[in-house]
C-alpha positions as CSV (number, residue, x, y, z in Angstrom):
1,X,-44.8,-12.0,238.2
2,X,-48.2,-13.7,237.8
3,X,-49.9,-15.8,240.4
4,X,-49.8,-19.6,240.0
5,X,-53.3,-20.9,239.3
6,X,-54.6,-23.5,241.8
7,X,-56.0,-26.6,240.5
8,X,-59.2,-27.7,242.3
9,X,-61.4,-30.7,242.3
10,X,-64.4,-28.6,241.2
11,X,-67.0,-30.2,238.9
12,X,-67.1,-28.5,235.6
13,X,-70.1,-26.2,235.0
14,X,-72.5,-26.6,232.1
15,X,-70.5,-24.2,230.0
16,X,-67.5,-26.5,230.3
17,X,-65.4,-24.3,232.6
18,X,-64.3,-25.3,236.0
19,X,-65.2,-23.2,239.1
20,X,-61.6,-21.8,239.1
21,X,-61.7,-18.1,238.1
22,X,-65.5,-17.9,238.8
23,X,-67.1,-14.8,240.0
24,X,-67.9,-14.9,243.6
25,X,-71.6,-16.0,244.1
26,X,-74.0,-13.9,246.0
27,X,-74.4,-14.9,249.7
28,X,-78.2,-15.2,249.2
29,X,-78.1,-18.9,248.1
30,X,-75.5,-21.5,248.8
31,X,-74.4,-23.7,245.9
32,X,-73.7,-27.3,246.7
33,X,-70.0,-26.5,246.5
34,X,-70.3,-23.5,248.8
35,X,-72.4,-25.5,251.2
36,X,-69.7,-28.2,251.4
37,X,-67.0,-25.5,252.0
38,X,-69.2,-24.0,254.7
39,X,-69.7,-27.4,256.4
40,X,-65.9,-28.1,256.3
41,X,-65.2,-24.7,257.9
42,X,-67.8,-25.2,260.6
43,X,-66.7,-28.7,261.4
44,X,-63.0,-27.6,261.5
45,X,-64.0,-24.8,264.0
46,X,-65.9,-27.3,266.2
47,X,-63.0,-29.7,266.1
48,X,-60.5,-26.9,267.0
49,X,-62.8,-25.9,269.9
50,X,-62.8,-29.6,271.1
51,X,-59.0,-29.6,270.9
52,X,-58.8,-26.4,273.1
53,X,-58.0,-23.8,270.5
54,X,-59.1,-20.2,271.4
55,X,-60.7,-17.2,269.6
56,X,-62.1,-19.4,266.8
57,X,-64.0,-17.8,264.0
58,X,-65.3,-18.7,260.6
59,X,-65.5,-15.9,258.0
60,X,-67.7,-16.0,254.8
61,X,-65.5,-14.6,252.0
62,X,-67.7,-15.6,249.1
63,X,-68.6,-12.0,248.1
64,X,-65.1,-10.7,248.9
65,X,-62.5,-13.1,247.6
66,X,-62.1,-15.0,244.3
67,X,-59.6,-17.3,246.0
68,X,-61.7,-19.1,248.6
69,X,-65.2,-19.1,250.1
70,X,-64.4,-19.5,253.9
71,X,-61.7,-18.9,256.4
72,X,-61.5,-20.7,259.7
73,X,-59.1,-18.9,262.1
74,X,-58.1,-20.2,265.5
75,X,-55.4,-19.6,268.0
76,X,-53.4,-22.5,269.5
77,X,-51.7,-22.6,272.8
78,X,-48.5,-24.4,271.7
79,X,-46.9,-25.5,268.5
80,X,-47.5,-29.2,269.5
81,X,-51.2,-28.5,270.0
82,X,-51.5,-26.7,266.6
83,X,-49.9,-29.6,264.8
84,X,-52.3,-32.0,266.4
85,X,-55.2,-29.8,265.5
86,X,-54.0,-29.6,261.9
87,X,-53.7,-33.4,261.8
88,X,-57.2,-33.8,263.3
89,X,-58.7,-31.3,260.8
90,X,-57.1,-33.2,257.9
91,X,-58.4,-36.6,259.2
92,X,-61.9,-35.1,259.7
93,X,-61.8,-33.6,256.2
94,X,-60.7,-36.9,254.7
95,X,-63.8,-38.5,256.3
96,X,-65.9,-35.9,254.4
97,X,-64.1,-36.7,251.1
98,X,-61.9,-33.6,251.1
99,X,-58.2,-33.5,250.9
100,X,-55.9,-30.5,251.4
101,X,-54.4,-28.9,248.3
102,X,-51.5,-27.7,250.4
103,X,-50.4,-27.4,254.0
104,X,-47.8,-24.8,255.1
105,X,-46.1,-23.9,258.4
106,X,-46.4,-27.3,260.1
107,X,-42.7,-27.5,260.9
108,X,-42.5,-24.0,262.3
109,X,-45.7,-24.4,264.2
110,X,-46.5,-20.6,264.6
111,X,-48.9,-20.3,261.6
112,X,-50.2,-23.4,260.0
113,X,-52.3,-23.0,256.8
114,X,-54.4,-25.9,255.5
115,X,-55.7,-25.0,252.0
116,X,-58.7,-27.0,250.9
117,X,-59.2,-24.5,248.0
118,X,-62.7,-23.4,248.9
119,X,-62.0,-23.4,252.7
120,X,-58.7,-22.2,254.1
121,X,-57.8,-23.1,257.7
122,X,-55.5,-20.7,259.7
123,X,-54.0,-22.0,263.0
124,X,-51.9,-19.3,264.7
125,X,-49.9,-18.9,267.9
126,X,-51.0,-15.8,269.8
127,X,-48.1,-13.6,268.7
128,X,-48.6,-14.3,265.0
129,X,-52.4,-14.0,265.2
130,X,-52.0,-10.5,266.6
131,X,-49.3,-9.6,264.1
132,X,-51.1,-10.7,260.9
133,X,-54.6,-9.7,262.2
134,X,-56.6,-11.5,259.5
135,X,-59.8,-10.4,261.3
136,X,-59.0,-6.7,260.6
137,X,-57.8,-7.5,257.0
138,X,-61.1,-9.3,256.3
139,X,-63.1,-7.1,258.7
140,X,-66.1,-6.7,256.3
141,X,-66.6,-10.4,255.9
142,X,-69.6,-11.8,257.7
143,X,-68.9,-14.1,260.6
144,X,-70.5,-17.6,260.4
145,X,-72.1,-19.0,263.5
146,X,-70.5,-22.4,264.1
147,X,-71.0,-23.3,267.8
148,X,-73.1,-26.4,268.3
149,X,-76.5,-26.0,269.9
150,X,-75.5,-28.4,272.7
151,X,-72.7,-26.1,273.9
152,X,-75.0,-23.0,273.8
153,X,-77.6,-24.6,276.0
154,X,-75.1,-26.5,278.2
155,X,-73.9,-25.7,281.7
156,X,-72.5,-22.3,280.8
157,X,-76.0,-21.2,279.6
158,X,-77.4,-21.9,283.1
159,X,-75.0,-19.5,284.7
160,X,-76.0,-16.5,282.6
């Protein structure tokens, strides 16, 4: 059984083909599309942190996956919190001109996936995060630094 092709809002390239089915670009230089995907992943991570999610990370999958460029993974403390974070991320993305291709798991509330095509957001409860262990599965993917400078130099930095 073949995979269903995802339609994306990608701008056609000069050869008339859309970005779907493209070869993963090298990490050396960000295209405008990859930069927008990176920004969305980073802003989603910051929003998840503001909403009290834990163990947040952003993975750069550009050289590893033909499906998407970035994952943002976070652990929520309750199904209610995870749904609220998912709502906040979708609202934030809309403000950036992005809309989700699909959202899965919102009703169950133990693993919510928000697919923005180039960026995929994973919100887990602690048990499902341990079970699926996406960090191990994508262990070779570079981690993207997403923390804001203000938090690094804040009160916590003075205690170190």
